[in-house]
VODRENVEX-227949 format. One line per 8 residues: number of its first residue (from 0); their letters; for each residue x, y, z of N, C-alpha, C. Coordinates in steps of 0.2 Angstrom, whole numbers, plus 2048, in hexadecimal, padded with zeros to 3 digits. Each point is the difference from the previous one (the first is absolute). Layout:
// residues N
NUM> A> X:Y:Z:X:Y:Z:X:Y:Z | ...
//
This chain:
// residues 407
0> XXXXXXXX> 3C0:355:7DB:807:803:7FF:803:7FB:7FC | 803:802:7FA:804:7FC:7FC:806:7FC:803 | 802:7FA:7FE:805:7FD:803:807:803:7FE | 806:7FF:803:806:803:7FF:805:7FB:7FE | 803:802:7FA:806:7FC:7FE:806:804:802 | 805:7FE:803:806:803:802:805:7FE:7FA | 803:806:7FD:805:7FF:7FB:807:802:803 | 804:7FB:7FE:807:801:803:805:801:7FA
8> XXXXXXXX> 804:806:800:804:800:7FA:805:806:801 | 805:7FF:7FC:806:805:800:7FE:806:7FC | 7FD:805:803:7FD:806:7FB:805:804:7FD | 807:7FF:802:805:804:7FD:802:7FD:7F9 | 800:7FA:800:802:7FD:7F9:7FA:7FD:7FC | 7FB:7FE:804:7FB:7FD:7FC:7F9:804:802 | 800:806:801:7FB:804:801:7FA:800:7FB | 802:801:7FA:7FB:800:7FA:7FD:7FA:800
16> XXXXXXXX> 803:7FA:801:7FD:7F9:7FF:7FB:7FF:806 | 801:803:806:7FC:7FF:806:7FA:805:7FF | 801:805:7FD:7FB:805:7FF:7FA:7FD:7FB | 803:7FD:7FC:7FC:7FC:7FB:7FB:7FB:803 | 804:7FC:804:7FC:7FB:804:7FB:803:805 | 802:805:803:7FC:803:805:7F9:803:7FD | 801:802:7FA:7FA:803:7FC:7FB:7FA:7FE | 804:7FA:7FE:7FC:7FA:7FE:7FC:7FE:805
24> XXXXXXXX> 803:7FF:806:7FC:7FD:806:7FB:804:802 | 801:807:800:7FB:804:803:7FA:800:7FB | 801:7FF:7FA:7FB:800:7FB:7FB:7FA:801 | 803:7FB:804:7FC:7FA:801:7FC:801:807 | 7FF:807:802:7FC:801:806:803:7FF:807 | 807:7FF:800:804:7FF:806:804:806:802 | 801:801:806:805:804:803:807:7FE:7FF | 804:804:800:807:7FE:800:804:804:806
32> XXXXXXXX> 805:7FD:802:805:803:805:807:7FE:7FE | 804:805:7FE:806:7FF:7FD:806:801:805 | 804:7FB:801:806:801:804:806:800:7FB | 804:805:801:807:801:7FD:805:7FD:803 | 804:7FC:7FD:806:7FC:803:806:802:7FC | 800:805:7FB:806:803:7FD:804:803:805 | 807:800:7FE:805:803:805:804:806:7FC | 800:800:7FA:804:804:7FC:7FE:807:7FE
40> XXXXXXXX> 7FC:801:7FB:7FD:806:7FE:7F9:802:803 | 7FE:805:7FE:7F9:802:802:7FB:7FC:7FD | 7FA:7FF:804:7FB:7FC:7FD:7FC:803:7FA | 7FE:7FD:7FC:7FD:803:7FA:7F9:803:801 | 7FD:7FD:805:7F9:803:803:800:7FF:807 | 7FC:804:804:800:800:807:7FD:7F9:803 | 803:7FC:804:7FE:7FA:802:7FB:801:806 | 7FC:7FC:802:7FD:800:807:804:7FF:806
48> XXXXXXXX> 805:7FC:7FF:805:7FF:806:806:801:7FC | 804:804:803:807:802:7FD:805:7FB:801 | 805:801:7FC:806:7FB:801:804:802:807 | 7FF:806:802:803:802:806:7FD:7FC:806 | 7F9:7FF:800:7FD:7FD:805:801:7F8:800 | 801:7FD:7FA:802:7F9:7FF:807:7FF:803 | 805:805:7FE:806:7FF:803:801:801:807 | 7FC:804:803:800:801:807:7FD:7FA:804
56> XXXXXXXX> 7FB:7FD:7FD:7FD:7FA:803:805:7FA:800 | 805:800:7FB:805:7FB:7FF:806:802:805 | 800:806:803:805:802:804:806:803:7FD | 7FF:802:7F9:805:803:7FD:7FF:808:7FE | 806:803:7FD:800:807:7FE:800:800:7F9 | 7FB:803:7FD:800:800:7F9:805:805:7FD | 802:805:803:806:804:7FD:806:7FC:800 | 801:7FB:804:806:7FC:7FF:800:7FB:7FA
64> XXXXXXXX> 7FA:7FE:7FE:800:7FC:7FA:7FF:804:7F9 | 7FF:807:801:7FF:803:7F9:806:800:7FB | 806:7FF:803:806:800:7FB:800:7FA:7FC | 7FC:7FB:802:800:7FA:7FC:806:7FB:801 | 804:802:805:806:7FC:802:7FF:7FB:805 | 7FA:800:803:7FE:7FB:805:7FA:7FC:7FE | 800:7FD:7FA:7FA:7FD:7FD:7FD:7FA:805 | 805:7FC:802:7FF:7FA:804:7FC:802:806
72> XXXXXXXX> 803:805:804:7FD:802:806:7F9:803:7FF | 800:804:7FA:7F9:803:7FE:7FB:7FB:7FF | 801:7FB:7FD:7FB:7FB:7FE:7FE:7FD:807 | 805:7FE:804:7FE:7FD:806:7FB:804:804 | 802:807:801:7FC:805:804:7FA:800:7FD | 7FF:802:7F9:7F9:801:7FE:7FC:7FA:800 | 803:7FA:7FF:7FC:7FA:801:7FD:7FF:807 | 805:801:805:7FD:800:807:7FB:805:801
80> XXXXXXXX> 801:806:7FE:7FB:805:801:7F9:7FF:7FD | 801:7FE:7FA:7FA:7FE:7FC:7FC:7FB:803 | 803:7FB:803:7FD:7FB:803:7FC:802:806 | 803:805:804:7FD:803:806:7FA:804:7FE | 801:804:7FB:7FA:805:7FE:7FA:7FC:7FD | 802:7FB:7FC:7FA:7FC:7FD:7FD:7FC:805 | 803:7FD:805:7FC:7FC:805:7FC:805:804 | 803:806:802:7FC:805:803:7F9:802:7FC
88> XXXXXXXX> 801:801:7FA:7FA:802:7FC:7FB:7FA:800 | 802:7FA:7FF:7FC:7FA:801:7FC:800:806 | 804:800:806:7FD:800:806:7FB:806:801 | 801:805:7FD:7FB:806:800:7FA:7FF:7FB | 800:7FB:7FC:7FB:7FF:7FB:800:804:7FA | 806:803:7FF:801:804:7FA:804:7FD:7FA | 800:7F9:800:803:7FC:7FB:7FC:7FA:7FE | 7FD:801:7FA:7FC:7FA:7FE:804:7FC:7FB
96> XXXXXXXX> 805:802:7FD:804:7FD:7FB:807:804:7FF | 805:7FD:7FE:806:803:7FF:803:7FE:7F9 | 803:805:7FD:803:800:7F9:807:803:7FF | 804:7FD:7FC:806:803:7FF:803:7FE:7F9 | 805:803:7FE:804:7FE:7FA:807:802:801 | 805:7FC:7FD:807:801:800:804:7FB:7FD | 807:801:801:805:7FB:7FE:801:7FC:806 | 806:7FD:801:802:7FC:805:800:804:807
104> XXXXXXXX> 803:806:800:800:804:806:7F9:802:802 | 7FC:803:7FC:7F9:802:801:7FC:7FA:803 | 801:7FB:7FC:7FC:7F9:802:802:7FE:807 | 806:801:801:803:7FD:807:7FD:805:806 | 800:806:7FF:7FD:805:805:7F8:7FF:800 | 7FD:800:7FB:7F8:7FF:800:7FE:7FA:803 | 803:7FA:7FE:7FE:7FA:802:801:7FE:807 | 805:804:803:801:7FF:808:7FA:802:803
112> XXXXXXXX> 7FD:806:7FE:7FA:802:803:7FA:7FC:7FF | 800:7FD:7FA:7FA:7FC:7FE:800:7F9:804 | 807:7FD:801:800:7FA:804:7FE:801:807 | 800:806:802:7FE:802:807:7F8:800:801 | 7FD:801:7FB:7F8:800:800:7FD:7F9:800 | 7FB:7FF:803:7FC:7FA:801:7FF:7FD:7F9 | 7FF:7F9:800:7FE:7FD:7FA:7F9:802:7FE | 7FE:801:7FA:7F9:803:7FE:800:807:7FF
120> XXXXXXXX> 805:804:802:800:807:7FE:803:800:7F9 | 7FC:803:7FB:802:800:7F9:807:804:800 | 805:7FC:7FC:807:803:7FF:802:7FE:7F9 | 801:805:7FC:802:800:7F9:807:804:7FF | 805:7FD:7FC:806:804:7FE:801:7FE:7F9 | 801:806:7FC:803:7FF:7FA:808:800:800 | 803:7FB:7FE:807:7FF:802:804:7FD:7FA | 806:803:7FF:805:7FD:7FB:802:7F9:802
128> XXXXXXXX> 7FF:7FE:806:802:7F9:801:7FA:7FB:800 | 7FA:803:7FF:7F9:7FC:7FF:801:7FB:7FB | 7FE:7FA:801:801:7FA:7FB:806:7FC:801 | 805:803:805:805:7FC:802:7FF:7FD:807 | 805:7FE:803:800:7FD:807:7FF:806:805 | 7FA:801:802:7FF:806:805:7FF:7FE:807 | 802:7FA:801:7FF:7FD:807:803:804:805 | 806:803:7FF:803:805:805:7FD:806:801
136> XXXXXXXX> 7FC:802:7FB:7FB:806:801:7FA:7FF:803 | 7FD:7FA:7FE:7F9:7FF:802:800:7FC:807 | 805:7FD:802:800:7FC:807:7FA:7FB:800 | 7FC:801:805:7FA:7FB:800:7FA:804:7FF | 800:805:7FD:7FA:805:800:7FD:800:7F9 | 7FA:801:7FF:7FC:801:7FA:801:806:7FC | 806:801:7FE:802:806:7FB:7FF:7FE:7F9 | 7FC:804:7FC:7FF:7FF:7F9:806:804:7FC
144> XXXXXXXX> 804:7FC:7FD:806:803:7FC:7FE:800:7F8 | 800:806:7FE:7FE:801:7F8:807:802:7FD | 802:7FC:7FB:806:802:7FC:800:806:7FD | 805:804:801:7FF:807:7FD:802:800:7F8 | 803:7FB:7FE:801:7FE:7F9:806:805:7FE | 7FE:807:800:806:804:7FF:801:804:807 | 806:803:800:801:803:807:7FB:805:802 | 7FF:801:806:7FC:805:803:803:807:7FF
152> XXXXXXXX> 800:802:7FA:803:806:7FE:7FC:804:7FA | 7FC:804:801:7FC:803:7FB:7F9:7FD:7FE | 7FC:803:7FD:7FA:7FD:7FE:800:800:7F8 | 7FF:7FA:7FE:800:7FF:7F9:7FB:7FB:7FE | 7FF:7FD:7FA:7FB:7FC:7FE:800:7FA:803 | 806:7FD:803:800:7FA:803:7FF:801:808 | 804:805:803:7FF:801:807:7F9:803:802 | 7FD:804:7FC:7F9:802:801:7FB:7FB:801
160> XXXXXXXX> 801:7FB:7FC:7FB:7FA:800:801:7FC:806 | 807:7FF:802:801:7FC:806:7FE:804:806 | 801:806:800:7FE:805:806:7F8:800:801 | 7FD:800:7FA:7F9:800:800:7FD:7F9:803 | 803:7FB:7FE:7FE:7F9:802:801:7FF:808 | 806:803:802:802:800:807:7FB:804:804 | 7FE:806:7FE:7FC:804:803:7F9:7FD:801 | 7FE:7FD:7FA:7FA:7FC:801:7FF:7FA:804
168> XXXXXXXX> 806:7FD:801:801:7FA:804:7FF:802:808 | 804:805:802:7FF:803:807:7F9:803:801 | 7FE:803:7FB:7F9:803:801:7FA:7FB:801 | 801:7FB:7FB:7FB:7FB:801:801:7FB:806 | 806:7FF:803:801:7FD:806:7FD:803:806 | 801:807:800:7FE:804:806:7F8:801:7FF | 7FD:800:7FA:7F9:801:800:7FC:7FA:801 | 803:7FA:7FF:7FD:7FA:800:7FD:7FF:807
176> XXXXXXXX> 7F9:7FE:800:7FD:7FF:806:802:7F9:803 | 803:800:806:801:7F9:803:7FA:7FC:801 | 801:7FA:7FF:7FA:7FB:802:7FE:801:807 | 7FA:7FE:802:7FE:800:807:804:7FC:804 | 802:802:805:804:7FC:805:7FD:7F9:801 | 803:7FB:7FF:7FE:7F9:802:801:7FF:808 | 7FD:7FC:803:801:7FE:807:807:7FF:801 | 803:804:805:807:7FF:802:801:7F9:804
184> XXXXXXXX> 804:7FC:7FD:802:7FA:804:807:800:801 | 802:7FC:805:807:800:801:804:7FD:7FA | 806:803:7FF:804:7FE:7FA:805:7FB:801 | 801:7FC:7FC:805:7FB:800:804:800:7F9 | 807:800:800:804:800:7FB:802:7F9:7FD | 801:7FF:7FA:802:7F9:7FE:804:801:7FA | 806:7FC:7FF:804:800:7FB:7FF:7FA:7FB | 800:802:7F9:7FE:7FB:7FB:804:800:7FA
192> XXXXXXXX> 801:7FB:7FD:803:7FF:7F9:7FC:7FB:7FC | 801:800:7FA:7FC:7FC:7FB:800:7F9:803 | 806:7FE:803:801:7F9:802:7FD:7FE:807 | 7FD:805:803:7FC:7FF:806:7F9:803:800 | 7FE:802:7FA:7F9:803:800:7FB:7FC:803 | 800:7F9:7FE:7FA:7FC:803:800:800:808 | 806:800:802:800:800:808:7FE:807:803 | 802:805:7FD:7FF:807:803:7F8:801:7FF
200> XXXXXXXX> 7FE:7FF:7FA:7F8:801:7FF:7FC:7FC:804 | 801:7FA:802:7FC:7FB:804:801:803:807 | 806:802:803:801:803:806:7FC:806:801 | 801:804:7FB:7FC:807:800:7F9:7FF:800 | 7FD:7FC:7FD:7F8:7FF:800:7FE:7FE:807 | 805:7FC:803:7FD:7FE:807:801:806:805 | 805:803:7FF:801:807:805:7FA:804:7FE | 7FF:801:7FA:7FA:805:7FF:7FA:7FE:802
208> XXXXXXXX> 7FE:7F9:800:7FA:7FE:803:800:800:807 | 805:802:803:800:800:807:801:808:803 | 7FF:804:7FB:7FF:808:801:807:803:800 | 805:7FE:7FC:806:804:7FF:800:802:7F9 | 804:805:7FE:801:802:7FA:808:7FE:7FE | 801:7FD:7FB:807:7FE:7FE:803:804:7FA | 805:803:802:804:803:7FA:805:7FC:7FE | 800:7FE:7F9:805:7FC:7FD:806:804:7FC
216> XXXXXXXX> 806:7FE:802:806:803:7FC:804:7FB:7FC | 801:802:7FA:804:7FC:7FC:808:800:802 | 803:7FB:802:806:800:802:806:801:7FB | 800:806:7FD:804:802:7FB:805:805:802 | 802:800:806:805:805:803:7FC:806:802 | 7FD:804:7FC:7FD:806:802:7F9:7FE:804 | 7FD:7FB:7FE:7FA:7FD:803:802:7FE:807 | 805:7FD:801:802:7FE:807:801:806:804
224> XXXXXXXX> 804:805:7FD:802:806:804:7F9:804:802 | 7FC:800:7FB:7F9:803:802:7FC:7FD:805 | 800:7F9:800:7FD:7FD:805:803:801:807 | 807:800:800:803:801:807:7FF:807:802 | 800:805:7FC:7FF:807:801:7F9:800:804 | 7FB:7FD:7FD:7F9:800:803:7FF:7FD:807 | 804:7FA:800:800:7FD:806:803:804:806 | 805:805:7FE:803:804:805:7FC:806:802
232> XXXXXXXX> 7FB:802:7FB:7FC:806:801:7FB:800:805 | 7FF:7FA:803:7FB:800:805:7F8:7FE:7FE | 800:7FF:7F9:7F9:7FF:7FE:7FE:7F8:800 | 805:7FC:801:7FF:7F9:7FE:7FF:7FC:806 | 7FB:7FB:801:7FF:7FC:805:804:7FA:800 | 802:7FD:7FA:803:7FA:800:804:7FF:7F9 | 804:7FB:800:804:7FF:7F9:800:7F8:7FF | 7FE:7FF:7F9:801:7F9:7FD:806:801:7FB
240> XXXXXXXX> 806:7FF:803:806:800:7FB:801:7FA:7FD | 7FC:7FE:7FB:800:7F9:7FD:805:800:7FA | 803:805:7FE:804:800:7FA:806:804:801 | 806:7FD:802:806:803:802:806:800:7FB | 7FE:7FF:7FA:804:800:7FA:805:805:800 | 7FE:806:803:805:806:800:806:7FF:804 | 800:7FB:805:806:7FE:803:805:7FC:7FC | 7FD:7FC:7FC:804:7FC:7FB:804:805:7FB
248> XXXXXXXX> 7FC:806:7FE:803:805:7FC:806:804:804 | 7FF:801:806:804:803:804:807:7FC:801 | 7FF:7F9:801:806:7FB:800:803:800:7FA | 7FC:7FF:7FA:804:7FE:7FA:801:806:7FB | 7FE:806:802:801:806:7FC:7FB:800:7FA | 7FA:7FE:802:7FB:801:7FB:7FD:806:7FF | 7FB:801:7FC:7FE:807:7FE:7F9:802:805 | 7FE:7FB:804:7FA:802:804:802:800:807
256> XXXXXXXX> 806:802:802:801:800:807:7FD:806:803 | 7FE:7FF:806:7FD:806:804:804:802:806 | 807:7FE:800:804:802:805:801:7FA:805 | 805:801:804:802:7FB:805:7FB:7FF:806 | 7FC:806:801:7FB:800:805:7F9:7FD:7FF | 800:7FE:7FA:7F9:7FD:7FD:7FE:7FB:805 | 7FA:801:803:7FD:7FB:804:800:802:807 | 804:806:802:800:802:807:7FB:805:802
264> XXXXXXXX> 7FC:803:7FB:7FB:806:802:7FB:7FE:805 | 7FD:7FA:7FE:7FB:7FD:805:802:800:807 | 806:7FD:801:803:7FF:806:802:807:803 | 802:805:7FD:802:806:802:7F9:804:802 | 7FB:7FF:7FC:7F9:803:802:7FD:7FD:805 | 802:7FA:802:7FC:7FC:806:7F9:7FE:7FE | 800:7FD:7FA:7F9:7FE:7FD:801:7F8:7FF | 7FB:7FC:801:800:7F9:7FF:802:7FE:7F9
272> XXXXXXXX> 804:7FB:7FF:802:7FF:7F9:801:7F8:7FF | 7FF:7FE:7FA:800:7F9:7FE:806:800:7FB | 805:7FD:801:805:800:7FB:801:7F9:7FC | 800:800:7FA:801:7FB:7FB:806:800:7FB | 804:7FC:800:806:801:7FB:7FD:7FF:7F8 | 7FB:803:7FE:7FD:7FF:7FA:805:803:7FB | 801:7FC:7FA:804:802:7FA:807:802:802 | 802:7FD:805:808:801:801:804:7FB:7FC
280> XXXXXXXX> 7FC:7FC:7FC:803:7FC:7FC:803:803:7F9 | 7FE:807:800:802:803:7FA:803:807:801 | 805:802:7FC:803:807:800:7FE:802:7F9 | 7FE:806:800:7FD:803:7F9:805:805:7FD | 800:7FF:7F9:805:804:7FC:7FB:803:7FA | 802:804:7FC:7FD:802:7FA:800:7FB:7FB | 800:802:7F9:801:7FB:7FB:806:7FC:801 | 800:7FA:7FD:805:7FA:801:807:803:7FF
288> XXXXXXXX> 801:805:7FB:806:803:7FE:803:804:806 | 7FC:802:805:802:804:805:803:7FC:806 | 7FF:7FA:800:802:7FC:806:807:800:800 | 803:802:806:808:800:801:803:7FA:7FE | 806:801:7FD:804:7FA:7FD:801:7FB:805 | 801:801:807:801:7FC:805:7FA:7FB:801 | 7FA:802:7FE:7FA:7FC:801:7FE:7FC:7F9 | 804:801:7FB:7FE:7FD:7F9:7FF:7F8:800
296> XXXXXXXX> 804:7FD:805:800:7F9:800:7FA:7FD:805 | 7FD:805:803:7FB:7FE:805:7F9:7FE:7FD | 7FC:7FE:804:7F9:7FE:7FD:7FC:806:7FF | 7FE:802:7FA:7FD:806:7FE:7F9:7FE:7FD | 7FB:805:801:7FA:7FF:7FE:7FD:806:7FD | 7FE:801:7F9:7FE:806:7FD:7F8:800:802 | 7FF:804:805:7F9:801:803:7FC:803:7FA | 803:806:7FD:7FD:803:7FB:806:803:7FC
304> XXXXXXXX> 7FE:804:7FA:806:802:7FC:804:806:804 | 7FE:802:805:804:806:804:802:7FE:807 | 7FE:7FA:803:802:7FD:806:803:7F9:800 | 805:7FF:802:804:7FA:801:801:7FE:807 | 7FE:7FA:802:800:7FE:807:806:7FB:800 | 804:800:806:805:7FC:801:7FF:7FC:807 | 801:7F9:7FF:7FE:7FC:806:806:801:805 | 7FE:802:806:805:801:805:803:7F9:803
312> XXXXXXXX> 806:800:803:803:7FA:802:800:800:808 | 803:7FA:802:800:7FF:807:803:805:804 | 806:803:7FE:804:805:803:7FB:807:801 | 7FD:801:7FA:7FC:806:800:7FA:800:805 | 7FD:7FA:800:7FA:7FE:803:802:801:808 | 806:7FE:802:802:800:807:800:807:802 | 802:805:7FC:801:807:802:7F9:803:800 | 7FC:7FE:7FB:7F9:803:800:7FC:7FD:807
320> XXXXXXXX> 801:7FA:801:7FD:7FD:806:802:804:807 | 806:802:800:803:804:806:7FD:807:800 | 7FF:803:7FA:7FC:806:800:7F9:800:802 | 7FD:7FB:7FE:7F9:7FF:802:7FF:7FF:808 | 805:7FC:802:800:7FF:808:801:806:804 | 805:804:7FD:801:806:803:7FA:805:800 | 7FC:800:7FB:7FA:804:800:7FB:7FE:805 | 800:7F9:801:7FB:7FD:805:802:802:807
328> XXXXXXXX> 807:7FF:801:803:801:807:7FF:807:802 | 800:805:7FB:7FF:807:802:7F9:802:803 | 7FC:7FC:7FE:7F9:802:802:7FE:800:807 | 7FC:805:802:7FE:801:807:7F8:7FE:800 | 7FD:7FF:7FA:7F9:7FD:800:800:7F9:7FE | 7FA:7FD:800:800:7F9:7FE:803:7FF:7F9 | 804:7FB:7FF:802:7FE:7FA:801:7F9:7FF | 7FF:7FD:7FA:801:7F9:7FF:803:7FF:7F9
336> XXXXXXXX> 803:7FA:7FF:803:7FF:7F9:7FC:7F9:7FE | 7FE:801:7F9:7FD:7F9:7FD:805:7FE:7FB | 801:7FA:7FF:805:7FD:7FC:7FC:7FB:7FB | 800:801:7F9:7FC:7FB:7FC:805:7FB:7FE | 800:7FA:802:805:7FB:7FF:800:7FD:7F9 | 7FB:801:7FC:7FF:7FE:7F9:801:806:7FB | 804:805:802:802:805:7FC:7FE:807:801 | 804:805:7FF:7FE:807:802:7FE:804:7FA
344> XXXXXXXX> 7FE:7FD:7FB:7FD:804:7FA:7FD:7FB:7FB | 7FD:803:7FB:7FD:7FB:7FB:805:7FC:7FC | 806:804:7FF:805:7FC:7FC:804:7FB:805 | 800:801:806:803:7FC:805:7FB:7FC:803 | 7FD:7FB:7FC:7FC:7FB:802:802:7F9:7FD | 7FE:7FB:803:802:7F9:7FE:7FF:800:7F8 | 806:7FE:7FD:800:800:7F8:801:807:7FD | 7FF:805:804:801:807:7FD:807:802:7FE
352> XXXXXXXX> 801:805:7FC:807:802:7FD:804:802:806 | 7FE:802:806:804:803:805:800:7FB:806 | 7FD:7FA:7FF:7FF:7FB:806:807:7FE:802 | 802:802:806:807:7FE:803:7FF:800:808 | 7FE:7FA:802:7FF:7FF:807:806:802:805 | 806:7FE:7FD:806:801:804:801:808:801 | 7FF:804:7FB:800:807:801:7FB:803:805 | 7FA:7FE:7FE:7FA:802:805:802:7FE:807
360> XXXXXXXX> 802:7FA:801:802:7FD:807:805:805:803 | 805:802:7FC:805:804:803:7FD:806:803 | 7FC:804:7FC:7FC:806:802:7FD:7FE:807 | 7FB:7FB:800:7FC:7FE:805:804:7FF:807 | 806:7FC:7FF:804:7FF:806:803:806:802 | 802:804:7FC:803:807:802:7FC:804:804 | 7FA:800:7FE:7FA:804:804:800:7FD:806 | 7FF:7F9:801:7FE:7FD:806:806:801:805
368> XXXXXXXX> 807:7FF:7FE:805:800:804:802:807:802 | 7FD:805:7FD:802:807:802:7FA:803:804 | 7FB:7FD:800:7FA:804:804:801:7FF:807 | 7FE:806:803:800:800:808:7FB:7FB:802 | 801:7FE:806:7FA:7FB:803:7FA:804:801 | 7FB:7FC:7FF:7F9:803:800:7FD:802:7FA | 803:801:7FB:7FD:802:7F9:7FE:7F9:7FD | 7F9:800:7FF:7FD:7FA:7FD:802:7FF:7F9
376> XXXXXXXX> 801:7F9:7FE:802:7FE:7FA:7FB:7FB:7FE | 7FD:801:7FA:7FB:7FA:7FE:803:7FD:7F9 | 801:7FA:800:803:7FC:7FA:7FA:7FD:7FD | 7FE:801:7FA:7FA:7FD:7FD:802:7FC:7FA | 7FE:7FA:7FF:802:7FC:7FA:7FC:802:7FA | 800:806:7FF:7FC:803:7FA:805:805:7FC | 7FD:801:7FA:803:806:7FC:7FD:806:802 | 804:806:7FF:7FD:806:803:7FA:802:7FC
384> XXXXXXXX> 7FE:7FD:7FA:7FA:802:7FD:7FA:7FC:802 | 801:7FA:804:7FB:7FC:801:7FB:804:805 | 7F9:7FF:7FF:7FB:804:804:801:7FF:807 | 802:7FA:802:801:7FF:808:805:804:803 | 805:801:7FC:806:804:802:7FE:807:801 | 7FC:803:7FB:7FE:807:801:7FB:800:806 | 7FC:7FB:801:7FB:801:805:803:800:807 | 806:7FC:800:804:800:807:803:807:801
392> XXXXXXXX> 803:803:7FB:802:807:801:7FB:805:802 | 7FA:800:7FD:7FB:804:802:7FD:7FF:807 | 7FF:7F9:802:7FE:7FF:807:805:802:805 | 806:7FF:7FF:805:802:804:801:807:802 | 7FF:804:7FA:801:807:801:7F9:803:803 | 7FB:7FD:7FF:7F9:802:803:801:7FF:807 | 803:7FA:802:801:7FF:807:804:805:804 | 806:802:7FC:804:805:803:7FC:807:801
400> XXXXXXX> 7FD:802:7FB:7FC:806:800:7FB:800:805 | 7FD:7FB:801:7FA:800:806:804:800:806 | 806:7FD:801:804:800:806:802:807:802 | 802:804:7FB:802:807:801:7FA:804:801 | 7FB:7FF:7FD:7F9:804:801:7FE:800:807 | 801:7FA:803:7FD:7FE:807:805:803:805 | 806:802:7FE:805:803:804:803:7FC:805
//
């Protein structure tokens, strides 16, 4: 039986475009299942699941929205209903991939349902916001955004090419045979930056040699949020939170903040965690011209043409230390903190551009003075990227994991 692509669209205003996509996908040998989320006019062609059913699943009345005077409520209702319908289809094995197109409104409705689906389910959307900042629409899920170039309004020589490419993308993803499942090993998450790569790689190798699979996340805001989301989902056995630079961005207003709760997920999930204040010496901004005026006299480092790093100071490091301590204190599972006394990053090493023992010490003391009794703290006279430091991280986490496994 052919696999099924669920197509989500407003068939009242974009019916011709979705009919075009439906035909292209079916020509690839796949089945389609069309959900109508339009609320104004009649659908251009009969959907497989009507807008009435979607609205009902969202707890709303379609007649109430038909006038167009309650667009905000209509969007929320249809998004809620679509999420429920899509999840039900997936649970029934009737969804192998999902596709949509739209402007900001259509993108908002469709991506809410896409975000509800597990990672790995093919998700493609042609959107007028594709190519821009789509973080609010993508969340922490693997949604493919294809810029529509022109508005999703009609079929012309530009849009038809975009639509055909997008249809080919979802068809190819759905038809692609997944590799044979590897032996399932317990999962461990780890946070990494270019400035802590050596540390994370070495710790990862040790964990993997001991039967664990390590998922590494780039600490760029969305990376941290994704890691935290997985920690909370119940799939993860333990966490090596080695790179907590996103806390520096939260404190300083940098571009890689993952929110004030960053670091708390492992504690909330009740999984063993090893916390390291890696890269808290730096807040991140885009090109040097984007650094806020109030920071122009601070120590800045152009990491590359698009990313500028600012050395955090004593006051900022104290606040970061307090946040790390709060994350450790919230844990109901084994937790420990490791402090690299010779620097928290590659740049923050003796003789390095960001070497500032006073600022580092402010962070370390804030952590120690705010930790609840019983949380182990290991102070090592090493840089974070020294092999011995990474080995200590791995050995401590392995000990915690074995302790939990034994019950």
